[in-house]
N, C-alpha and C positions, 0 to 999 in steps of 0.2 A: 465273265467267269462265271460257270454254272454253281460252283461249290461256293455254300454260304460262309461267312466269316464265323471265327470259333465265338460259339455262344457259351453262356456260364453252367450250361447243363452239359456240356459234352465232356465225358470221362476220358476218351482219347480222339486223337484224328483219324485212325486207321484201325480197322482189325481185318487181319488176313487169315483166311480159311484154306488149309490143305495138309499136306504130308510133309513133315521135315525129316531129313536124311542124314545120316554120317557118311561122309565121303572118303574115299581113298584114291587120290590122283596120281598118276604115273609121271613121275620125273624123268628126267634126261641122265640120271644116275645109275652107275651098276647095270649098264646094260640093259635098261628099262626095269629092271627088277626093284626099284625102289620107289615106294609111293609115300606121298605126303598125306597123312591123316588131316582131314578139315570137315566140313560142314555144307550140307546143299539142301535140295528140296525146294522148287521153285518159289514158292510163297513164303518159306522162311527166310530164303535170300532177298526177295522183294521187301519183307518186314524189316531186314538188318539195313538194306540199303536205304530205306525211307527214315529209319531211327537215325543212321549215321547223318542224314542231312536236317535232323532236328525236329522230325514228326514226333508225334506220341502215338505208339503202335502198341497194339495187343496181338497176339495170336490164338489161334483155335484151333485144336486139332487134338491127336491121342498119341501117347508114346508107351512102349513096351516099359515093365518094371526091370530093365538092364541098364548095362553101362553106358550104352549107346544114349539111351534116355536120359540117364542122368548128366550125360555130357552136353546134349542139347540144351536142357534147363540151364546149366552154367553158363554155355555161351549167351543164352537171352539174358541172364542176368546181368554180364559183362556188357552187352549190347543195349541193354536198359529197355528191351521188348518185354512187356506185361506178357507172362505165360499163365497166368491164374485159369485162362480158360482151356489149358490144354490138360486132360484128364490122362490119369495113368490106368492103363488096360493090363492087367497083372496076367491076361491069358494069352495076349499078344507080343510082339517083339516089335522094336524100332527098326526100320526098314534102313539099308545101307547100299552103297553102289561104289562101282570103280569106274575111273576115266582112264582111258588109254588114247595114245596120240601115235598117229603116223601121219606121212606125207598127204593123206586125205582130210585131216583134219583130226578132232576129239571124237570119242566114241564111248557110249556109256553102257555100262553093264549092272542090270538093277537086280536086288535081291528085297524084293519087296512084298510078294503074293502072301496076302492073309495079315499083313502088318496091322498094327494098333490103328493106325490112320484110316486104313482101307475097312475099319469095323466103325467107325464114327456113324452115330445114330442122330435124329433130331433133337432127343431129349438130352444129348451132350453137348449141345451148342451153348454158349454163353450169351444168352438173350439180352442180359443187361448191357453187356458191352457193347453189342451189334446195336442196341437201340439207341445208346448213347454216341455211337461214334458218327463221323462225318462221311466216311467212306468205307465199306465193306469189299475187300479185294479177294478174289479167287481165279483159278485158271481152269485149263482145260485138262489138266493133271488133277487138280481138285475132284474134277467130277469123272475122271478115266478110271480112278485106280479101283473102284468097286460100284456095283449098281446103289449099293447101300449108302457110300459117301456120295455118289452124285446126288441121289434123293436129298440127302443132309444138306447139300450145298445148295439146292433150290429151295428148301425151307429157309436157309439163311437168306438167300437173295429175297423171298417175298416178305419174310421179316424185315429186312433193311428198307424193303421200298414201303412197307406199310408205316415205318418209322421216319419217312422221310430222309433215310440215309441213301446216300449215292451209292452205285454199284460199279467196281471196276474188274473189267476181264481181261485177262491176257490169254490167247488162244492155246499156246504150248501145246501143240498137236504132236501127239506121240502114238505112232500106229502099232507100236508093239504092246500098248495098252487096251486098244480097241479097236474094231473094224470101223473102216472109212463111212459106211452108211452111218453108223451110230455117232460116230464123231460130229459127222455133216449137222444130224438131227440136234444133238445135244448141245453143239456149239451154236446153231444158228437161233436155237430157243435163249442160249444165255446170252448171245450179242442182242436179241430182241428186247432183253430185260435188263441190260446195263446201260449206264451212264456214260462211262468212259470205256472205249474198247482199246485195248492195247494188243492187235495182233501183229504177229510176224508175216511176211511176205509170202514166204513158201507154207505157212499154213492156211493163209486164207486162200491161196492159188487152189489148194488140194481140196479146200472145202467147196469153192464156188466155181473153179473152171476159168475164173477170170484171171488176167495177168497184168494188165495196166495198173499202176500203182492209183491212179485217180478214179478208175473203175472199182477198185477194192475198196477205196475210202466212201466212195458214193455207195455201195453196197451196204457198208456197215451203217452208215448214216440212215440209209432207207430204213435198214431193219427197226432202228430205234435210238441207236447209240447218239448222244448227242455230242460227246468230243472223240475224235478218233487219232490214235498215233501209231501209224503204221509203220513198223521197224523194217528196213530194207537194207541190213547189213552193211556191207562196203559202200553202198550208196547212201547212207543216212537215214533219214525219216522223213515222213510225209505227217503233218500235224493239221487237222482240220477240224471244224465245226461247222456250222448252218452257215456262219457268216463270214470267215477266214479261212486261209489254208496256206500253209508254209512249207517249202521244202528246205530242209535241214542239212547241209553238207556234213558228211562224217569229220567227228574231231580227229585230229591227226594223233597217231600212237604208234608204239613198237609192239604189236600184240605176241604174245607166246601163249595164251590159253584163253580161248574164249566162253569158257565154261561159266555160266550165269550172267553173262553181258546184259542178256534181254532182262532179266530179272532185275537188275541194277539199274536199267533203263527205265522199267516200270514205277520201282519204287521212287527213284530220283523225281521223276516227273509227277505222280501223284503228291510227292511232298511239297513240291513246289508249287503245284496248284492250290495245295490246303493251304499253304504261305500267301498265296495271293499273287502268284506270278501271273504276268500275262501268257497266253498260250504260247507264242513263237520263244519268250525267253525260259519257259518251262521246257520245251522241247530242246533248246540248246545246251541247257543245263544238263537234262538227262543224258544227250547225246555225248557230251563230255565225260560225265560220270561213267557211262557204259564203255566209252573208249579206256580210260584209265584202268578200268576194273580187268581188263584183258592184258595188262602188263605184268601181273603175276598170276602165278598158278592157283587153282581152285577156286571155288564159287564164292567166298565168303572174304577170306583174308585179303584181297586185292581191292573191295570195293572202297571207293575213296570217300573221306569224308568232305565237308562244306569246304574247308581252308583249301585243300587239294583242289578241288573242282574251280573255286573261283580264280585260284591261281593259274590254271590251265585255260580259262576262258579269257583271261586278261592275256595271257602270252599270246594269244590266236589275236586279239582285238589290236595287240601294240604291231604284231609282223603284218 
């Protein structure tokens, strides 16, 4: 496994960079007019998922000086996610989004243009936290919300690499945020610079034109990633590095809302790698955590903790 064991100088295991959001998720009540208030933002979801599995996690971002920003700080306090690296931008707002559901699945409606996180600058980064971490995590959304946030993300990547900190990257392609040509160019560079790639199948199909899972994994490895965890939705996942490759079946579940499932997978996977799990074990654990997270509404509330994931894995092994 590539991730070094915890050293005495490490302040946290993982620093995540991106945009947190407050969520309003449609429930089945009152003819769809009732919404459950929760929290989202892919890298914040990731950070909470990792923290719930026992990793020491910090977050780097920006919030508005508004009720939603205060709610997110209270959430991170509760989840034991260090948010000292999250600045307050009094000239901007904290982003929100709505989730609706129909027969075709779940749909997102974002209110984020000009948000505090989109105004992040390199000088706003918590450089000491990045230097002292073992993994820096970011996503395609972290790089897509604005050109300025994208530049800041790449500064964070270069800082991490210079400090010997591994970089984890989740594609999370959102074409409402940027055109495919720019997404392809930026994500290809991020995959080249990352150590651990966490792509979703549809994302890398759109970026590369390839469709075969093994070919997609080979593509990411060829760009420079040392470990790839390709998320295949209902088909499970494919986990690989230069020496081993594992196809992991989907964990059985009764899904009602898949919001944030990929973020839960990523957070659980990195947390277990940091804890010292073998590649396949980390993949099976992450698949179970992601499956359990689909059994409730919202991105954060259903994220399981370690005891629930262990129990679910034990039930499958007994069966």
